[in-house]
N, C-alpha and C positions, 0 to 999 in steps of 0.2 A: 882227408877226403878233398876232392876237387869240387869247386863250384859249378853250378849248372852251365850249360853251353847254349848260345844262341848265335845264329849266323848274322842277324840283323840287329842294328841299334834302334830300339823303339823310340817312337816320337809321341808326344802328348796326344792322347785319344786313341792310340793303337790298342788293339786287343792282343793280350798275351795268353798263349796256350801253354800250360805247363804239364809235362808228361810224367805224372806219378805212377808208380807201379799199378797197373790194373785199371786206370782211369785217367782222365784229363781234367785239370782244374784251369779255370779262366779268371783273368784279371784285366783291368783297364789301366793303362799306363798314364799317370799323371804328369810325370817329369821329375828331374833331379833324383832319379833312382827309386821313386815311390810309385806304388799302385794302389787302386781302390779295388776291393774284391768282396765277394760274399763268402765269408769264412764259416765253416761248420764249427758248432760248439764242440769242445773237447780239449785235448791236451796238446793238439797241433801235430801229432805224430803222422807220418805218411801213412795212407791207407793203401792196403793191398789185399790180396785174396784171403788172407788170414784174418783180417780185421773189418772187411767191408760190411758184414752183417751188423756189426756194433755201430755203424755210422749212419745206416739207412734210416731215414725219417727223423733225424734230430734236427733242431732249429739251428739257425745261423744269424750272424750279425754282419753288417756292412762295416768293413775296416779300412784304414789307410795304413799301409805297412810298407817296408822296404822290400823291393822285389827280391833282393838276394835272400831275405830272411825266409820268404814263403817258397822260394824255388829250391833252396838247400842244394843238394847234389844232383837234382834232376835237370834234364834238358828242357829248353822251352823255346818257343819261336814267336815272332810277330805273325798273327793270323787274322788279318781283316777279311775273312773268307766270304763275306756277303757284299763287298764293295761293288761287285759287278751287277749285283741285283738290286741293292738299295743304296741310295746316296747318303753317305754319312752326314750327320748334323755338323754344324760349325764347331770347331774344337772348343771354343769358349763355352758354347752352350752344352756340350758333352761334359766338360769338367764341372761347370756350375751344377748340373744335375747330379753328377756323381758325389761331388762334395756335400750336397744337401742330403744325401742319404747316409752319410757316415753315422754309425751309432744305431741305425735302424735295424730292428729284429725282422727276420723274414723266415719262411719255411725253407728247408734245405733237404735235397735228396741227392746223393751221388748218382743213383740210377735215373733221376729225373733231370740231370744236366742243368740244375738251377743256376749254377755259377755262369754258364755260358748264356743262358737266357738273360740273366741279369746285365751282363756286360754288353750283349747285343742291343738290349733295350736302351741302353745309355748312348751307344754310338749311332744307332739307326732310328731310334724312336719307336721301335717295335721288337717284341720278344720273339726272336727267331734262333733256331739252332740248325746245325748241319743236318742232324737226324730228322727234323721236321721236314726237310726238303726231299727226303728220300721217298720213293714209292714202296709200299710194304710188300713183302713177299710171303708166300704161304708158309706158316709156321712162325711167322713174327709175332711177338707180343705188342699189343697196342695199348698204350697208356692214355686215358681220356681225362682231362683236367676239368672236373666240376668244381663248383664253389665249395671249398672246404674240404675236398677229398678227391681221390682218383678212382676212376673206374677202369677195368682192365678186360680186354678181349684177345682172343687168338685169331689172327688173320688166316682165312682158309682158301683165299683166292676168289676171283670174280666179284671183287668189292664187298665181300661178306666176311664177317667175324662170327665166331662162337663165343658166347659169354654167358654168365649168370645173371639173370634178371627176375623181376617179379612177374608172375604169370599173367596178370590182368592189369598192369600198368605200362604206360608208355616208356620204353627203354631210355628215351632222351631225358627223362626227368625223375623216374621212379626209384632209381637206385639209392638216392639219398636216404630213403626210409630204410632199406637194408643196411646201408652203412652205419646208420646209427642204432641199429637193432643189435641186441645181444644174442638172441637165438630165435631164428625163424626158419622159413623154407624158401627156396628159390627154384627156378626151373632153367635148364640150359636151352638157350636160344641160338638160332642161326639167323642173323639179320644183316641188312645192309649196313656197312660201316657209316656211311653218311647219315643214316637214320638214327643210329645210336649216338653218334657224335653231336648232331644237332648244331648248335651255336658254339659249342665248347672247342678248345684246342686240343689237339692230340700229338702224340709222337710215337715212333717205333722205339721200343725200350727192351731189348734183349739183354738186361742188365746183369744176368747171372752167367752170360757166356764166358766171362773171365775166370769163373770158379766152378762152373758146372758144364759138362759137355751135353749139348742138346741131343736128343733121341733122334733116330732116323726120321726124315720128313714124312715117309709114308706111314710110320707108326703113329706120329703126332697127329696126323689128319685122320687116320683110322680111328684112334681113340676119341678124338672130337666128334667125329660122325656118330659113333655108336652111342654116345650119351646125349644127343640132341633130343629135346623134349622130355628129358628125364627130370623128375623132381629130386632135389637134393636138400639135405640138412644144411643150414647156413648159420654161421656164427662169425661175427666181425673180428674176433680174435683168433680162432682156430681154423675156420674155413670160410673164406670170402672169395670174392671174384678174383683177386691176385693169387691166392693159393690154388685156385682152380686152373688158371692158365700157366702158372709156373710147373705145376704138376704135369700138365699135358706136354709141355716143351721139354722139361728136364727129368721128370720122373721123381722130382722133389718138390714138396709144396713150400712156398715161402711167401711171407708178406711183411712189409714194414710195420704193419698194424699189430702183428702178433709176435710170438717168440721165435726163436731160430727154427729151422726146418725140422718137423717132427713126423711128417708123413712122407714115406718113400715107398718105391716099389718093393714087393708086389702087392701092397694093400690096394683094395678097390676104392672107388670114390664114395663118398658118404650118401648113397642113394637112400631115399625113403623106401621102407619095406614094401609098400604097395607098387612101387615103380621098378624094384629089382626083379629081374628074372631069376627065380630060385636056381641056385646051382652054378650061376655063371658070374663072371668077373667082366665088367665093362672094358677092362684093360688087358693086354697080354699078360700071361702069367709069369713070363720071364722078366728080369731086370732090364731096364731100358738100355739101348745100344745106339 
Protein backbone atom coordinates (compact mmCIF):
# COMPACT_ATOMS: atom_id res chain seq x y z
CA UNK A 1 0.00 0.00 0.00
CA UNK A 2 1.14 3.53 -0.65
CA UNK A 3 1.26 6.30 1.89
CA UNK A 4 -1.23 9.16 1.88
CA UNK A 5 -0.70 12.00 -0.56
CA UNK A 6 -0.56 15.76 0.10
CA UNK A 7 0.28 18.62 -2.29
CA UNK A 8 1.62 20.96 0.41
CA UNK A 9 4.28 20.64 3.08
CA UNK A 10 2.59 21.49 6.40
CA UNK A 11 4.06 24.08 8.74
CA UNK A 12 3.66 24.18 12.54
CA UNK A 13 0.19 25.41 13.44
CA UNK A 14 -1.39 24.30 10.14
CA UNK A 15 -4.67 22.40 10.09
CA UNK A 16 -4.51 19.01 8.38
CA UNK A 17 -7.65 17.54 6.78
CA UNK A 18 -7.47 13.76 6.30
CA UNK A 19 -9.85 12.11 3.86
CA UNK A 20 -11.01 8.83 5.30
CA UNK A 21 -13.70 6.83 3.53
CA UNK A 22 -17.03 8.51 4.33
CA UNK A 23 -15.75 11.32 6.57
CA UNK A 24 -12.89 13.76 7.20
CA UNK A 25 -10.63 13.76 10.24
CA UNK A 26 -8.66 16.84 11.34
CA UNK A 27 -5.34 17.36 13.11
CA UNK A 28 -3.00 20.21 14.03
CA UNK A 29 0.54 19.99 12.68
CA UNK A 30 3.12 20.40 15.43
CA UNK A 31 6.26 19.93 13.37
CA UNK A 32 8.90 17.23 12.75
CA UNK A 33 6.22 14.95 11.31
CA UNK A 34 3.96 15.02 14.40
CA UNK A 35 0.36 16.18 14.82
CA UNK A 36 -1.94 16.74 17.77
CA UNK A 37 -5.53 15.60 17.27
CA UNK A 38 -8.71 14.41 18.95
CA UNK A 39 -8.67 10.64 18.43
CA UNK A 40 -11.81 8.52 18.90
CA UNK A 41 -11.52 5.61 21.29
CA UNK A 42 -11.29 2.24 19.59
CA UNK A 43 -8.85 0.11 17.70
CA UNK A 44 -7.82 2.80 15.25
CA UNK A 45 -9.41 1.25 12.18
CA UNK A 46 -10.53 3.49 9.34
CA UNK A 47 -14.21 4.34 9.68
CA UNK A 48 -16.43 3.86 6.66
CA UNK A 49 -20.11 3.32 5.86
CA UNK A 50 -19.98 -0.21 7.30
CA UNK A 51 -18.65 0.88 10.69
CA UNK A 52 -19.79 4.48 11.18
CA UNK A 53 -22.69 3.52 13.47
CA UNK A 54 -20.33 1.79 15.91
CA UNK A 55 -18.26 4.96 16.38
CA UNK A 56 -21.04 7.51 16.84
CA UNK A 57 -21.05 8.99 20.31
CA UNK A 58 -17.87 7.38 21.64
CA UNK A 59 -15.39 9.34 23.71
CA UNK A 60 -11.96 10.50 22.58
CA UNK A 61 -8.58 11.59 23.85
CA UNK A 62 -6.20 14.29 22.66
CA UNK A 63 -3.09 12.56 21.30
CA UNK A 64 0.29 13.46 19.83
CA UNK A 65 1.08 11.02 17.02
CA UNK A 66 3.04 10.80 13.81
CA UNK A 67 1.11 12.20 10.88
CA UNK A 68 1.93 9.21 8.69
CA UNK A 69 0.51 6.84 11.31
CA UNK A 70 -2.92 8.47 11.45
CA UNK A 71 -3.06 9.15 7.69
CA UNK A 72 -2.26 5.60 6.60
CA UNK A 73 -3.09 5.27 2.92
CA UNK A 74 -5.56 8.19 2.91
CA UNK A 75 -4.99 11.48 1.13
CA UNK A 76 -4.72 14.65 3.18
CA UNK A 77 -4.21 18.36 2.71
CA UNK A 78 -3.24 21.52 4.56
CA UNK A 79 -6.57 23.33 5.01
CA UNK A 80 -6.48 26.54 7.02
CA UNK A 81 -9.95 27.22 5.64
CA UNK A 82 -10.88 30.02 8.03
CA UNK A 83 -7.78 32.17 7.65
CA UNK A 84 -9.68 34.70 5.54
CA UNK A 85 -12.36 35.03 8.19
CA UNK A 86 -10.34 34.76 11.42
CA UNK A 87 -6.79 35.78 12.21
CA UNK A 88 -4.77 32.77 13.40
CA UNK A 89 -3.20 33.00 16.83
CA UNK A 90 0.62 33.19 17.06
CA UNK A 91 2.16 29.78 16.33
CA UNK A 92 3.83 29.48 19.73
CA UNK A 93 0.46 30.15 21.40
CA UNK A 94 -1.28 27.57 19.19
CA UNK A 95 1.28 24.88 19.97
CA UNK A 96 1.38 25.67 23.69
CA UNK A 97 -2.41 25.31 23.93
CA UNK A 98 -2.35 22.10 21.89
CA UNK A 99 0.40 20.47 23.97
CA UNK A 100 -1.46 21.43 27.14
CA UNK A 101 -4.44 19.33 26.05
CA UNK A 102 -2.52 16.12 25.30
CA UNK A 103 -4.04 13.29 27.32
CA UNK A 104 -7.30 15.15 27.94
CA UNK A 105 -10.53 13.16 27.43
CA UNK A 106 -13.31 14.80 25.41
CA UNK A 107 -16.61 13.87 23.75
CA UNK A 108 -16.31 12.74 20.14
CA UNK A 109 -18.82 12.32 17.33
CA UNK A 110 -17.83 11.71 13.71
CA UNK A 111 -21.20 13.20 12.82
CA UNK A 112 -20.57 16.23 15.03
CA UNK A 113 -17.21 17.09 13.41
CA UNK A 114 -15.57 17.37 16.82
CA UNK A 115 -12.06 16.84 15.46
CA UNK A 116 -12.44 19.89 13.22
CA UNK A 117 -13.86 22.03 16.00
CA UNK A 118 -11.00 20.99 18.27
CA UNK A 119 -8.20 22.07 15.93
CA UNK A 120 -10.03 25.21 14.76
CA UNK A 121 -10.36 26.26 18.38
CA UNK A 122 -6.59 25.87 18.79
CA UNK A 123 -5.67 27.82 15.64
CA UNK A 124 -8.24 30.62 15.83
CA UNK A 125 -9.28 30.69 19.47
CA UNK A 126 -12.88 29.84 18.59
CA UNK A 127 -14.56 26.54 17.74
CA UNK A 128 -15.68 26.89 14.13
CA UNK A 129 -16.30 24.45 11.30
CA UNK A 130 -17.00 24.80 7.61
CA UNK A 131 -20.41 23.30 8.25
CA UNK A 132 -21.29 25.99 10.78
CA UNK A 133 -20.72 28.70 8.17
CA UNK A 134 -23.29 27.32 5.74
CA UNK A 135 -26.89 28.45 5.53
CA UNK A 136 -29.36 25.60 6.11
CA UNK A 137 -31.56 24.42 3.28
CA UNK A 138 -35.02 22.87 3.63
CA UNK A 139 -34.63 19.22 4.61
CA UNK A 140 -31.34 19.73 6.46
CA UNK A 141 -30.83 18.27 9.93
CA UNK A 142 -29.88 20.83 12.58
CA UNK A 143 -27.82 19.72 15.58
CA UNK A 144 -28.00 22.08 18.55
CA UNK A 145 -25.32 21.77 21.22
CA UNK A 146 -26.82 22.04 24.70
CA UNK A 147 -24.73 21.55 27.86
CA UNK A 148 -24.30 17.78 28.16
CA UNK A 149 -26.40 16.72 25.17
CA UNK A 150 -27.52 17.59 21.62
CA UNK A 151 -30.99 18.58 20.48
CA UNK A 152 -32.10 18.03 16.88
CA UNK A 153 -34.49 19.68 14.44
CA UNK A 154 -35.39 19.53 10.75
CA UNK A 155 -35.02 22.80 8.83
CA UNK A 156 -38.18 23.47 6.79
CA UNK A 157 -37.37 26.95 5.41
CA UNK A 158 -38.23 30.54 6.34
CA UNK A 159 -35.91 30.29 9.37
CA UNK A 160 -38.08 27.58 10.98
CA UNK A 161 -37.43 24.03 12.15
CA UNK A 162 -39.72 21.15 13.07
CA UNK A 163 -38.63 19.32 16.21
CA UNK A 164 -39.77 17.36 19.26
CA UNK A 165 -40.25 19.46 22.39
CA UNK A 166 -42.17 19.71 25.62
CA UNK A 167 -45.67 21.11 25.21
CA UNK A 168 -45.53 23.75 27.95
CA UNK A 169 -41.79 24.39 28.30
CA UNK A 170 -39.65 26.92 26.44
CA UNK A 171 -37.84 25.12 23.61
CA UNK A 172 -34.55 26.84 24.39
CA UNK A 173 -34.22 25.16 27.78
CA UNK A 174 -36.78 22.47 28.34
CA UNK A 175 -35.47 19.55 26.35
CA UNK A 176 -32.84 18.68 28.93
CA UNK A 177 -35.72 17.27 30.95
CA UNK A 178 -36.71 15.08 28.02
CA UNK A 179 -33.15 14.07 27.27
CA UNK A 180 -32.73 12.72 30.78
CA UNK A 181 -36.09 10.98 30.84
CA UNK A 182 -36.54 7.30 30.14
CA UNK A 183 -40.15 7.43 29.01
CA UNK A 184 -42.44 10.44 28.57
CA UNK A 185 -44.35 12.35 25.93
CA UNK A 186 -43.44 15.15 23.56
CA UNK A 187 -45.13 17.33 20.97
CA UNK A 188 -43.98 18.13 17.43
CA UNK A 189 -43.37 21.88 17.10
CA UNK A 190 -42.67 24.24 14.23
CA UNK A 191 -40.62 27.14 15.64
CA UNK A 192 -38.06 29.72 14.66
CA UNK A 193 -34.56 28.24 14.57
CA UNK A 194 -33.19 31.24 16.47
CA UNK A 195 -35.74 30.75 19.26
CA UNK A 196 -34.90 27.07 19.71
CA UNK A 197 -31.13 27.63 19.50
CA UNK A 198 -31.03 30.56 21.93
CA UNK A 199 -27.45 31.02 23.13
CA UNK A 200 -26.36 27.54 22.04
CA UNK A 201 -24.18 26.68 19.06
CA UNK A 202 -25.61 24.66 16.19
CA UNK A 203 -24.62 23.15 12.87
CA UNK A 204 -26.05 21.53 9.78
CA UNK A 205 -25.41 17.82 10.21
CA UNK A 206 -26.79 15.48 7.57
CA UNK A 207 -24.45 12.85 8.95
CA UNK A 208 -26.14 9.82 7.42
CA UNK A 209 -25.99 11.06 3.82
CA UNK A 210 -22.93 8.83 3.26
CA UNK A 211 -24.83 5.68 4.22
CA UNK A 212 -28.53 6.48 3.62
CA UNK A 213 -30.12 8.16 0.62
CA UNK A 214 -32.33 11.09 1.69
CA UNK A 215 -35.98 10.95 0.69
CA UNK A 216 -37.37 13.39 -1.87
CA UNK A 217 -37.47 16.88 -0.38
CA UNK A 218 -41.19 17.34 -0.96
CA UNK A 219 -41.87 14.12 0.94
CA UNK A 220 -39.59 15.13 3.82
CA UNK A 221 -41.39 18.46 4.21
CA UNK A 222 -44.84 16.95 3.73
CA UNK A 223 -44.17 14.35 6.40
CA UNK A 224 -42.94 17.02 8.82
CA UNK A 225 -45.92 19.28 8.14
CA UNK A 226 -48.42 16.47 8.74
CA UNK A 227 -47.24 15.75 12.28
CA UNK A 228 -46.93 19.33 13.59
CA UNK A 229 -48.77 19.67 16.93
CA UNK A 230 -49.06 15.89 17.25
CA UNK A 231 -48.27 14.32 20.62
CA UNK A 232 -45.75 11.48 20.49
CA UNK A 233 -44.34 8.89 22.81
CA UNK A 234 -40.79 9.78 23.82
CA UNK A 235 -38.00 7.50 24.96
CA UNK A 236 -34.42 8.74 25.18
CA UNK A 237 -33.05 5.39 23.95
CA UNK A 238 -35.66 4.29 21.41
CA UNK A 239 -37.45 7.40 20.16
CA UNK A 240 -35.88 10.80 20.82
CA UNK A 241 -35.50 14.07 18.90
CA UNK A 242 -32.68 12.63 16.78
CA UNK A 243 -34.67 9.51 15.89
CA UNK A 244 -37.51 11.80 14.84
CA UNK A 245 -35.55 13.97 12.39
CA UNK A 246 -33.49 11.14 10.87
CA UNK A 247 -36.76 9.28 10.29
CA UNK A 248 -38.13 12.31 8.46
CA UNK A 249 -35.03 12.77 6.26
CA UNK A 250 -34.04 9.16 5.57
CA UNK A 251 -36.98 6.95 6.46
CA UNK A 252 -34.73 5.27 9.03
CA UNK A 253 -34.64 6.31 12.67
CA UNK A 254 -31.19 6.54 14.22
CA UNK A 255 -29.63 8.10 17.30
CA UNK A 256 -26.20 7.90 18.88
CA UNK A 257 -27.99 7.56 22.21
CA UNK A 258 -29.70 4.33 21.22
CA UNK A 259 -29.16 1.04 19.36
CA UNK A 260 -28.68 0.82 15.56
CA UNK A 261 -31.69 1.80 13.41
CA UNK A 262 -34.72 -0.29 14.28
CA UNK A 263 -37.55 1.86 12.94
CA UNK A 264 -37.93 2.06 9.17
CA UNK A 265 -40.60 2.66 6.57
CA UNK A 266 -43.52 2.03 6.35
CA UNK A 267 -44.07 2.10 10.12
CA UNK A 268 -45.87 5.16 11.44
CA UNK A 269 -44.51 7.55 14.00
CA UNK A 270 -45.23 6.64 17.64
CA UNK A 271 -48.19 9.00 18.03
CA UNK A 272 -50.23 8.99 21.17
CA UNK A 273 -53.58 7.18 20.60
CA UNK A 274 -55.63 10.32 21.27
CA UNK A 275 -53.56 12.27 18.72
CA UNK A 276 -53.65 9.71 15.92
CA UNK A 277 -56.40 9.89 13.32
CA UNK A 278 -57.71 6.28 13.25
CA UNK A 279 -56.98 4.47 10.05
CA UNK A 280 -54.38 6.92 8.79
CA UNK A 281 -50.60 6.94 8.71
CA UNK A 282 -48.86 10.30 9.13
CA UNK A 283 -46.31 9.23 6.51
CA UNK A 284 -46.72 7.89 2.96
CA UNK A 285 -47.40 4.17 2.86
CA UNK A 286 -44.62 3.49 0.37
CA UNK A 287 -40.91 3.23 1.23
CA UNK A 288 -38.96 6.49 0.97
CA UNK A 289 -37.55 7.48 -2.41
